[in-house]
N, C-alpha and C positions, 0 to 999 in steps of 0.2 A: 348786282350785277357780280358774278364771279369774276376772279382774276385781279380783284385791286389789294389783296392782302398777300406780303410778302412774309415768308420767316416762319419756323418750327417752333421754337420757343420765343424767341425775342423777333415778336412780329409787328409789321409796318402795316398800318392799313391808309394807304391815299385815295385824297377824294379832292375834285373840285375839277373845275372849267379853263380854259386860257381867262376868256370873258368874262368868267362870271364873277360875282362877288368876292370870293378867294379862293385858294388854294391851299391844300394841309395835309395831315397825316396824324393816327393816334398809333402811338409807339406802346405795346403791352409786353411785358417781359424782361420791361427794366430793371434790374436788380433796385432793392432800396438803399439808401445810404451814400449815392453819387451824389456829389456838389454838383450842380447844375442852374445856368442862370439864362436868359433870354441872349443874353452877348455871348454865351458859348453858340448859339446856334447861329446869332448873325454875322458871326465872324467868318463862318465857313458860307454861308447864305451869299454875303458879299463877293465870294470866289465865284458863283456862277450867274451873277443878276445881270439884266442886259444896259446897255451903254459901253462908251467906247467905240476908238475908231474900225472895230472889225467885228462890232456885234449890232444887235438891233439897238435901236434908237429909243425904243420902248422905255421910258422912263419909271422904275419900280424902284422903291427905297428896298423893297422886301425885307421888312421890319417883322418879326416873328411876336407872338403872343401866344405865350406856353396857358393854357385853359385848365389844366388838370394835371394830377399827379406828382406835382413839384409843392413842397411848402416851408417857407424857411430858407430857401435853395437848396434845399435837400431832396431827391426822389424818394417817392413813399413806396414805391415798388405796385402801385396801382397806375391805369393807363394814363400815360401823356399824352393828352391833345394840344396841337398847336394849330394854328390858321398864321397865313400872310395874306394881307388883303390884296385883292387885284385895283389898282387907285389909276394908272393910266391905261386905260380902255379906248379903242377906238374900233369900232367894227364895222364904220364903212365901208371901208374897202372891200370886206368881205360879203358884204351883201350884195354887191351888184355881180360876184357870182356864186351863189350860194348854191345854183342848182346846175354849178359845174363843177364836178370834180376837181381837183387839182392833180396833174400827174407827180407819182411818185408820193402821195400823201396818203392819209386814210379814209379822204372822203368818201372815197364811193365804197370800201370796206365796212366800215360803219354804219355806211346808209345801206348795203347789203344785206347786213348781220341784225341790224336792229328797226326799220324802216324808219328811221327817225334822228338826226343827227344835229347835233350844234353845231352850227357852220362857222360858230364867229372864233377865230383864228383857232383854228384845229380843233375848240373843243377840247374833251380829255385827251386825245390821239397830241396833245400839240407838246412842244417841249417845256412848257410853262408848269407840266405837273410832274418834271425835276425835281422841284423847289422840294417837294413833301419828302423827296429820296433823301437830299443835300440835308433837309434839317433832322429825319430820322438818323442817316449817317454819322451827323455832329455828336449823338449822343452815344452813336457806338465807338465812334474816335476816341470820345472822352473815356470811357470805360477799358479798352484797348490800352491805351495809355498807362493806367493803372499798372498793368499788366508788359510791359514793355512792349508791345506791338506798336509800329508805326505804320502808315501810308504813304507812299508819294507819290504823285501822277504829274506827267508832261507828254506833252504833245515831241512825237518820234518823226513824226513825216505829215506835211501838208502840202496840198495842189502837187502831189508828188517830189518834191525836196525833201532829202533826208537830212535831219539833223546831224552834226557830227555827237557823240555821246561820250563825253570824257568825264574823269571823275567818279567817286565813289557817289552813293545816289541821294545822300544829302546835299551836294554840290549840285551834283544835276538838279533838284529840286528847287533849291535856293535862284540857280540861275532861270529856268523855268517862268517861278513868281516873278520874275523883275521885266518880263515879255508880254508884251499884249499879247501876243501868240501863243503863249506858255510853252514857247521853242528854247531848249536851253543851246541856241548855238546863235551868234549874232550875224554871222557870215549868213546861215541859210535862211535865217529869218530876212535878212534885206531882200532877199532873192523871193520870198515866199509872198513878201509884201508886194512886190511887182506882179504875181501871179493873181493874187485875190483882188484887187487893182484892174487888172485886165478883164478879169473875170467880171467882173461889179460893173465895169465900163460895156460890157456885152451883155448886160441882163443877166450875168448868171453865177454861179457858185462853185465853191471847191469841198472837197474830201479830205480825209489825213488817218492817221494814227496814232494812239494814245497808248501809253504804257504804264503799268503800275507796277510798285514794288510793295510786297507788306514784308515789314522785316520782325525780327522776332518773336516769329508764331513758331506756337511749340510743334513739338513733334506729335503724332497722332490724332489729328485734327480729319473730319471724316468719317460719313457711315456707311461704307459699302453693305448691296454693290449701287444700288439707285440714289445714294445720296453722298458721291465721293463728291470728296472738295474739287477737283475741278469740274463734277458735273454741276455740282451746285453755283461754281462762280459764273460758268458757262451759262447758266438759267440766268443768274442775276443780272448779268453785263447785258447776255443780248435782251433784257428787258427795257433796254434804254431805247427810247427813241432815236432813230437812225443809226443804229448799230448794224452792220452785217455781215461781221464776222469777229470770231475771238481765236485767241490764241494762245498756248501756254507753254514756256519755256522754248524750246527751239522749234516747236509750233509746226507750220508746215515745212521747215524747212529738214524737219524728221523725216519726211518722203524722199529726201536725197541722200541721205545718209547712211552709211552702214554701223550695224550693230555694234561695232569697235570705237565709232566715232560718237553714238548718239548716249549708247551707258557712261553712267556717272559711277567712275570708279571709288572705293571708297577704302579707307586709312582710321587707323586710331591714332589718337595722339591724348596722351594726357589722360587715359581713361573715356577717353570720348571717340562717338565716332563722326566722321567726318568725309564729305565726297572732293573729289579734286575739280569735276566741273559740276555745272547746273542746268544742264539740259531737256531736265523734266519740271523743271521751273518750280520746285520745291514739293512736289507731289508724288509718289506713288503707289499705283496701287487704289487711286483713290485720296492715297492718305497723306499727311501732311508730311515730310522729312525733317522737318528743322529748320531747312535752307528757306534763303527769300523765295518767296511768291511771286514768282515773273507771269505778266498777263500782258497781252496786248489786244486792242477791239479798233477794227476799221470804222471808221464814222464816213458815211456815206455822204457826197454834197449835199447842203439845204435845197430841198426841193421846192419852195417859193421861190423863184424865180420870173422876171420879169418879159424874159426870151420868150417870143409867140410859141405856143404848144398845141398840139393836137388834143381835142377831149370830146366830150359828148357832153349835151344837155337832159337831164334825167329829167326835167319837165315835158318838152317838148321831144325828146328820143331822138334827138337829130343828132350830127357831127356837128362840131363847133370847132372854135380857136381859140386859147385863154393866154392873158397875160397878166400875171399876179404882182397887183401892186400894194402899197403896208411896207412896215417894217419890219425887214427881215436878215438874220445873219447872212453876210456872203459866206461866211466859213465858222459852223458852230463846234470846230472843233476844241478851241479853247475853252469855253462853258462845259464841253462833256468830261473834259477833266476831271473835276471837283465831284461829279456825278458818277463816275465810273470808282472813284475812292470811294466815295460811300456807299456803292452796292458790295465793294469787296469789303469795306468795314462793317456791314450787317452781316453776312456772309459769316465773317472769321467769328463775329463775336457770336453768331446762333451754334456756331460749332462749338466754339469752346464751353458754351452753357452744354448743351451736349454730352461734353466730356467730363461736366462737372469740373472747369478749372475757374469756373466763375459762379459764386455763390448767390444765392437770391437777397444776401444784407453784404455790402461792401464794409467794411470796419477801416 
């Protein structure tokens, strides 16, 4: 099936279904000579795995097995195949509604496209697929660290409540990682918890906004005109399940600004060019400026809710009502953070390889 491979030179092919035997990916184009262990991957997978107060109660260890491409802890430059087994699978709640597409899910569209679908937990359209992205992103992050590029993600808003963002991005990230909701504001977190619990009691769910900041990105990345850095990032982030919007830099606020407000004026200091502001989000004309890349994504509320909703029966072709049971996140925003970081890492790594900044062998 088309559409399961991402990247130009640093390529990731994702595979597996939510309730299948395993999910995983093959990473092709990773340079040789990179120190890589399963723990490097597991460290990132632990950040997105289910469990906790505000996540699905599905219990998955999410421990990766590297099948190829690594020998004696060093990448070989050959395809790296990785799998994560699905161990805590319970499809019983889905069997009862297998002929009734869940509103907000891809049940109907997968059926309409292929004429058949895996109804167990959403199959290929499930957020479970993002395990592959995070695993591949862990490799990309490790490569980028060698070149001084670091990526930070956190929730900026959940259930309509905005966090007060203070301090530099490293401090913000550290605060967010200590929060169950990855929100770097304790006062906002308390209010958000109330909103999530209220939605949960009503059989409903909430969404939010995630912000990703990439620091240390070199100037000159991006391939105009159809593979601009911002276009590539938008494509990558919109491919994440539940993402319904992307904005870079000032984003939609740019529509309310004047040119004199939006434009990032420039200066020279110690022989280097700098900018007074970063409304462009680190990208101009599709090419990186050397400033931080700043991108935000809108995450919709979890579509699996127990609140009764109208749907149809694909077998009898009659109108019906559905109430979705099972183990679901009342808010998927916190778990979307490492997924978004991974996709940004994949894009930057690919663009740096295209620019010739990352060689085929890392010394």
